C-alpha positions as CSV (number, residue, x, y, z in Angstrom):
1,X,79.8,196.0,78.1
2,X,81.2,194.1,75.2
3,X,80.0,194.7,71.7
4,X,77.3,192.0,71.5
5,X,76.3,192.5,67.9
6,X,80.0,192.4,66.7
7,X,80.5,189.1,68.5
8,X,77.4,187.6,66.9
9,X,78.6,188.7,63.5
10,X,82.1,187.2,64.2
11,X,80.5,183.8,65.1
12,X,78.4,183.8,61.9
13,X,81.5,184.7,59.9
14,X,83.5,181.8,61.4
15,X,80.6,179.4,60.9
16,X,80.2,180.0,57.1
17,X,83.9,180.4,56.4
18,X,84.5,176.7,55.9
19,X,82.9,173.2,55.9
20,X,84.4,172.0,59.2
21,X,81.7,170.8,61.6
22,X,81.6,172.5,65.0
23,X,82.0,170.7,68.3
24,X,80.8,172.9,71.2
25,X,82.0,171.9,74.6
26,X,79.2,172.3,77.1
27,X,79.7,171.8,80.9
28,X,76.5,173.4,82.0
29,X,78.5,176.2,83.7
30,X,78.2,179.9,83.0
31,X,81.0,180.2,80.3
32,X,79.9,177.3,78.2
33,X,76.3,178.5,78.5
34,X,77.2,181.9,77.1
35,X,79.0,180.3,74.2
36,X,76.1,178.0,73.3
37,X,73.6,180.7,73.7
38,X,75.5,183.2,71.5
39,X,76.0,180.5,68.9
40,X,72.2,179.9,68.8
41,X,71.5,183.6,68.5
42,X,74.1,184.1,65.9
43,X,73.1,181.2,63.7
44,X,69.4,181.9,63.9
45,X,70.2,185.0,61.7
46,X,71.5,182.8,58.9
47,X,69.4,181.5,56.0
48,X,68.7,177.8,55.7
49,X,71.1,177.5,52.8
50,X,74.0,178.8,54.9
51,X,72.9,176.9,58.0
52,X,74.3,173.7,56.4
53,X,77.1,172.2,58.4
54,X,76.9,169.9,61.5
55,X,77.0,171.1,65.1
56,X,77.8,168.8,68.0
57,X,77.1,169.8,71.6
58,X,79.4,167.6,73.7
59,X,79.3,167.2,77.5
60,X,81.3,165.0,79.8
61,X,79.9,162.8,82.6
62,X,82.8,161.4,84.8
63,X,80.2,159.2,86.6
64,X,81.2,160.9,89.8
65,X,79.8,164.3,89.1
66,X,78.1,166.4,91.9
67,X,74.6,164.9,91.8
68,X,72.9,168.3,91.7
69,X,75.1,169.4,88.8
70,X,74.8,166.3,86.7
71,X,71.0,166.4,87.1
72,X,70.9,170.0,85.9
73,X,73.3,169.1,83.0
74,X,71.2,166.2,81.7
75,X,68.0,168.3,81.8
76,X,69.7,171.1,79.9
77,X,71.1,168.7,77.3
78,X,67.6,167.3,76.7
79,X,66.2,170.8,76.1
80,X,69.2,171.8,74.0
81,X,68.7,168.8,71.7
82,X,65.0,169.6,71.4
83,X,65.6,173.3,70.4
84,X,68.5,172.5,68.1
85,X,66.6,169.9,66.1
86,X,63.1,171.3,66.2
87,X,63.9,175.0,65.9
88,X,67.4,176.0,64.7
89,X,67.9,173.0,62.4
90,X,64.3,172.3,61.7
91,X,65.1,172.1,58.0
92,X,67.8,169.4,58.6
93,X,67.6,168.0,62.1
94,X,70.4,165.5,61.5
95,X,72.8,168.3,61.4
96,X,72.4,168.9,65.1
97,X,73.7,166.4,67.6
98,X,74.0,166.2,71.4
99,X,76.4,163.8,73.1
100,X,77.2,163.0,76.8
101,X,80.5,161.2,76.8
102,X,81.7,158.9,79.6
103,X,85.0,157.2,80.5
104,X,85.6,153.6,79.5
105,X,85.0,151.0,82.2
106,X,88.7,150.6,82.9
107,X,89.1,154.3,83.3
108,X,86.4,155.1,85.8
109,X,87.2,156.6,89.2
110,X,86.1,153.6,91.2
111,X,87.8,151.0,89.0
112,X,91.1,152.9,89.4
113,X,90.7,153.8,93.1
114,X,89.3,150.5,94.4
115,X,90.1,148.0,91.7
116,X,93.7,149.1,91.0
117,X,94.5,150.8,94.3
118,X,95.3,154.2,93.0
119,X,95.4,156.7,95.9
120,X,92.7,159.4,95.7
121,X,94.0,162.2,93.4
122,X,96.1,165.2,94.6
123,X,97.6,168.1,92.7
124,X,100.8,166.1,92.0
125,X,99.1,162.9,91.0
126,X,95.9,163.9,89.2
127,X,95.4,160.7,87.4
128,X,91.6,161.3,87.0
129,X,91.4,164.2,84.5
130,X,92.9,162.6,81.5
131,X,91.2,159.2,82.0
132,X,87.7,160.6,82.9
133,X,87.4,163.9,81.0
134,X,90.0,164.4,78.3
135,X,90.1,160.9,76.8
136,X,86.3,160.4,76.3
137,X,86.0,163.8,74.7
138,X,89.1,163.4,72.6
139,X,87.8,160.1,71.3
140,X,84.6,161.8,70.2
141,X,86.5,164.5,68.4
142,X,88.8,162.0,66.7
143,X,85.7,160.1,65.5
144,X,84.4,163.4,63.9
145,X,87.9,164.1,62.4
146,X,87.8,160.6,60.9
147,X,84.4,161.3,59.4
148,X,84.8,164.9,58.2
149,X,88.6,165.4,57.9
150,X,88.7,168.5,60.1
151,X,86.7,170.0,63.0
152,X,86.4,173.2,65.0
153,X,86.1,173.0,68.7
154,X,84.3,175.9,70.5
155,X,85.2,176.4,74.1
156,X,84.2,178.9,76.8
157,X,87.8,179.6,77.9
158,X,88.5,183.2,79.0
159,X,91.6,185.1,79.6
160,X,90.1,186.7,82.7
161,X,89.8,183.3,84.5
162,X,93.4,183.5,85.6
163,X,96.8,185.0,84.7
164,X,98.0,181.5,83.6
165,X,95.0,181.1,81.4
166,X,95.6,184.5,79.8
167,X,99.3,183.7,79.2
168,X,98.5,180.3,77.7
169,X,95.8,181.7,75.4
170,X,98.1,184.5,74.2
171,X,100.7,181.9,73.2
172,X,98.3,179.8,71.2
173,X,99.4,179.4,67.6
174,X,96.7,179.7,64.9
175,X,95.5,181.6,61.9
176,X,93.0,184.3,62.5
177,X,90.3,183.4,65.0
178,X,91.2,179.7,65.1
179,X,94.2,178.0,66.7
180,X,95.5,174.5,66.3
181,X,94.6,171.9,68.9
182,X,97.0,169.2,69.8
183,X,94.7,166.6,68.3
184,X,95.4,166.3,64.6
185,X,93.2,168.3,62.2
186,X,91.3,169.9,65.0
187,X,91.1,173.7,65.6
188,X,89.8,175.7,68.6
189,X,87.6,178.8,68.5
190,X,87.1,180.7,71.8
191,X,84.5,183.4,71.1
192,X,84.3,184.8,74.6
193,X,88.1,184.8,75.3
194,X,88.1,188.6,76.1
195,X,85.0,188.7,78.3
196,X,85.2,189.5,82.0
197,X,83.4,187.6,84.7
198,X,81.0,190.5,85.2
199,X,80.2,190.7,81.5
200,X,79.4,187.0,81.4
201,X,76.9,187.3,84.2
202,X,75.5,190.5,82.9
203,X,74.8,188.8,79.5
204,X,73.3,185.7,81.1
205,X,70.9,187.7,83.3
206,X,69.8,190.0,80.5
207,X,69.5,187.5,77.6
208,X,67.3,184.4,78.2
209,X,68.6,181.2,76.7
210,X,66.7,179.6,73.9
211,X,66.3,176.1,75.2
212,X,65.2,176.8,78.8
213,X,63.9,180.4,78.7
214,X,65.9,181.6,81.7
215,X,69.3,181.4,83.4
216,X,67.9,181.8,86.9
217,X,68.3,178.1,87.5
218,X,72.0,178.4,86.6
219,X,72.4,181.4,88.9
220,X,70.7,179.3,91.7
221,X,73.3,176.5,91.2
222,X,76.1,179.0,91.6
223,X,74.5,180.5,94.7
224,X,74.1,177.0,96.2
225,X,77.7,176.2,95.5
226,X,79.2,179.5,96.6
227,X,81.1,182.2,94.6
228,X,83.8,181.5,92.1
229,X,84.5,178.8,89.5
230,X,83.3,175.6,88.1
231,X,85.0,172.6,86.4
232,X,85.2,173.8,82.8
233,X,84.9,171.6,79.7
234,X,88.4,170.1,79.6
235,X,90.1,168.7,76.4
236,X,93.7,169.5,77.2
237,X,96.1,168.5,80.0
238,X,97.2,172.2,80.2
239,X,93.7,173.3,81.2
240,X,93.0,173.7,84.9
241,X,90.4,171.0,85.5
242,X,88.6,172.7,88.4
243,X,87.9,176.1,89.7
244,X,88.2,177.0,93.4
245,X,84.6,176.2,94.2
246,X,84.5,173.2,92.0
247,X,81.5,172.4,90.0
248,X,82.8,168.9,89.5
249,X,83.3,165.5,90.9
250,X,81.9,164.9,94.4
251,X,84.9,162.6,95.2
252,X,87.6,165.2,94.2
253,X,90.4,165.2,96.7
254,X,92.7,167.6,94.7
255,X,91.4,170.4,96.8
256,X,91.7,170.4,100.6
257,X,88.0,171.2,101.1
258,X,85.0,170.8,98.8
259,X,83.5,174.2,99.5
260,X,81.0,173.7,96.7
261,X,79.4,170.6,98.4
262,X,79.7,172.2,101.8
263,X,77.5,175.0,100.5
264,X,75.0,172.7,98.9
265,X,74.6,171.0,102.3
266,X,74.2,174.3,104.0
267,X,71.7,175.5,101.4
268,X,69.3,172.6,101.9
269,X,70.8,169.5,100.2
270,X,71.2,167.8,103.6
271,X,71.4,164.3,102.0
272,X,74.7,165.3,100.4
273,X,76.2,165.3,103.9
274,X,77.0,161.6,103.6
275,X,78.8,162.2,100.3
276,X,80.8,165.0,101.9
277,X,81.8,162.9,104.8
278,X,82.9,160.0,102.5
279,X,84.9,162.4,100.3
280,X,86.7,163.9,103.4
281,X,87.5,160.3,104.5
282,X,89.1,159.5,101.1
283,X,91.1,162.7,101.4
284,X,92.3,161.9,104.9
285,X,93.4,158.3,104.2
286,X,95.2,159.4,101.1
287,X,97.0,162.2,102.9
288,X,98.5,159.8,105.5
289,X,102.2,160.2,105.1
290,X,103.9,159.6,108.5
291,X,101.6,158.8,111.4
292,X,102.1,155.0,111.3
293,X,105.8,155.0,110.3
294,X,108.2,153.9,113.1
295,X,110.7,156.5,114.3
296,X,113.5,154.4,113.0
297,X,112.2,154.8,109.4
298,X,111.0,158.4,109.4
299,X,114.2,159.7,108.0
300,X,114.7,156.8,105.7
301,X,112.9,158.1,102.7
302,X,109.6,156.1,103.2
303,X,107.2,156.6,100.4
304,X,103.5,155.7,100.0
305,X,102.1,153.7,97.2
306,X,98.6,152.3,96.4
307,X,95.9,151.6,98.9
308,X,96.3,148.4,100.7
309,X,93.9,145.5,99.8
310,X,92.1,145.8,103.1
311,X,91.6,149.5,102.5
312,X,90.2,148.9,99.0
313,X,87.7,146.3,100.4
314,X,86.8,148.8,103.1
315,X,86.2,151.6,100.5
316,X,83.9,149.4,98.4
317,X,82.0,148.2,101.5
318,X,81.4,151.8,102.6
319,X,80.5,153.0,99.1
320,X,77.9,150.2,98.6
321,X,76.3,150.8,102.0
322,X,76.0,154.5,101.3
323,X,74.5,153.9,97.9
324,X,71.9,151.7,99.5
325,X,70.9,154.5,101.8
326,X,70.8,157.3,99.1
327,X,68.4,157.9,96.2
328,X,71.1,158.0,93.6
329,X,73.6,155.6,91.9
330,X,77.1,156.1,93.1
331,X,78.7,153.2,91.3
332,X,77.1,151.0,88.6
333,X,76.9,147.3,88.5
334,X,79.5,146.9,85.7
335,X,82.0,148.8,87.8
336,X,81.3,146.7,90.8
337,X,81.7,143.4,88.9
338,X,85.0,144.6,87.2
339,X,86.4,145.8,90.6
340,X,85.6,142.5,92.2
341,X,87.4,140.7,89.4
342,X,90.5,142.9,89.9
343,X,90.5,142.5,93.6
344,X,90.1,138.7,93.2
345,X,93.2,138.6,91.0
346,X,95.2,140.8,93.3
347,X,94.2,138.9,96.3
348,X,96.2,135.9,95.1
349,X,99.2,137.4,96.9
350,X,97.1,138.5,100.0
351,X,98.3,137.9,103.5
352,X,95.6,136.3,105.6
353,X,96.3,138.4,108.7
354,X,98.2,141.6,109.4
355,X,101.0,143.0,107.2
356,X,104.6,142.0,106.3
357,X,107.8,143.6,105.2
358,X,108.9,142.2,101.8
359,X,112.5,142.7,100.7
360,X,112.8,142.7,96.9
361,X,116.0,142.8,94.9
362,X,115.5,144.6,91.6
363,X,117.4,143.8,88.4
364,X,119.5,146.9,89.2
365,X,120.7,145.1,92.4
366,X,118.9,147.8,94.5
367,X,116.9,146.3,97.4
368,X,113.4,147.7,98.2
369,X,111.4,147.1,101.3
370,X,107.7,147.0,100.8
371,X,105.3,147.0,103.8
372,X,102.0,145.6,102.7
373,X,99.2,143.2,103.2
374,X,99.9,141.5,99.9
375,X,103.0,140.2,98.0
376,X,103.2,142.3,94.8
377,X,105.1,139.5,92.9
378,X,102.0,137.3,93.2
379,X,99.6,139.8,91.8
380,X,99.1,141.0,88.2
381,X,100.2,144.5,88.8
382,X,103.9,144.1,89.7
383,X,104.2,147.8,90.6
384,X,104.4,149.9,93.7
385,X,104.1,153.6,93.1
386,X,106.7,154.4,90.3
387,X,108.6,151.2,91.0
388,X,108.3,148.3,88.6
389,X,108.9,145.0,90.3
390,X,109.0,143.0,87.1
391,X,111.9,140.5,87.3
392,X,112.4,141.5,90.9
393,X,113.2,138.7,93.4
394,X,111.8,138.2,96.9
395,X,114.8,137.7,99.2
396,X,113.0,138.1,102.6
397,X,109.6,138.2,104.2
398,X,109.3,139.5,107.7
399,X,106.4,140.0,110.1
400,X,105.9,143.6,111.4
401,X,104.6,144.9,114.6
402,X,101.1,146.2,115.5
403,X,102.3,149.7,114.5
404,X,101.2,149.2,110.9
405,X,97.7,147.8,111.5
406,X,96.1,151.2,111.1
407,X,97.9,151.9,107.8
408,X,95.8,152.5,104.7
409,X,98.5,152.6,102.0
410,X,101.5,150.5,101.0
411,X,104.8,151.8,102.3
412,X,108.1,151.3,100.5
413,X,111.7,152.4,100.9
414,X,115.2,151.6,99.7
415,X,117.1,149.1,102.0
416,X,120.6,150.1,102.8
417,X,123.3,148.0,104.3
418,X,122.3,146.4,107.6
419,X,118.7,147.6,107.3
420,X,117.0,144.5,106.0
421,X,116.6,143.0,109.5
422,X,115.0,146.1,110.9
423,X,111.8,145.3,112.8
424,X,109.1,147.9,112.7
């Protein structure tokens, strides 16, 4: 077992060593709970005169969190704020702050997936983490830097989580117990860096937390979600955003199977079955890579871009119907309105029926074939996958066969000599 008293002493030492306010990342998982709990125990041993600089407990709500987890998180935050203000910082309640940060409207999952057509995320195109987790938290940190000059960020990262994490943490540059963060004038302190997984759980089950009295609820969440990780508090692109069992977004398609939600369903949360089915459908329609490509094009470097307009309307329809049948909000009214505006703008280039092959000539003289249900040049985006169609010219528009009608995503490929008249 780790030296509990020594760690508490270290935390107190770091706290009183400077005037930089602390920002504690709290995800509601086991590691961030240990950090916050130890901070409370450590600081309760300080005199009121030394307990004199701000503490901010910051959590992230992507707006698509697993419903059971976000419910637990919000309840914990309410209790944490009450304890921090009424007990630990009773002498100066304004020194203790709790914040639940959220992505901007244009960065939410549904706005990007449905409104902009982004394919559901995978390990190579994980567009969600930075927009929905890193940016909202970074903005909060930068606001505090602007107010105080410098800040210290406390995280529950541990070397035992993985070999990559251990290597990364060993390479951190810093002075003493603090390392520099990529954000200017921000430093990171990881008090439980050397704790093992068993030591974390042993501590949680032996030491009650101060704001809720017990960690049994937390243990129950892990049992419901199966063994193994959670989505940690993420503030850097180099941090793995999800563990194998994924305490995280119910729509996540980075993993092949959402074993966490599967276990929630198996352990009594039957209503989540609809969410699981919808998530698996998003995974399957994004994974489509070849089944509707004619044989004559299969070896021609066909690539897949955004979801088709018809697919995006289909996703929105299914999502709204599911929300109507469930006791929770899956997408808010501001998102729906913004998405409808984006779809309305993009629909200016929409084909009334079926799909077509558009042949575009780029400024580089390269010719690109795009099989879609809308003309990209008539929409605000002017982009297909990594290709920018700004200043491109449409040189041909051809009908395609019924083979493409089941397609969910835009297809595109480079047109070589004699290929522009190919019928699919």
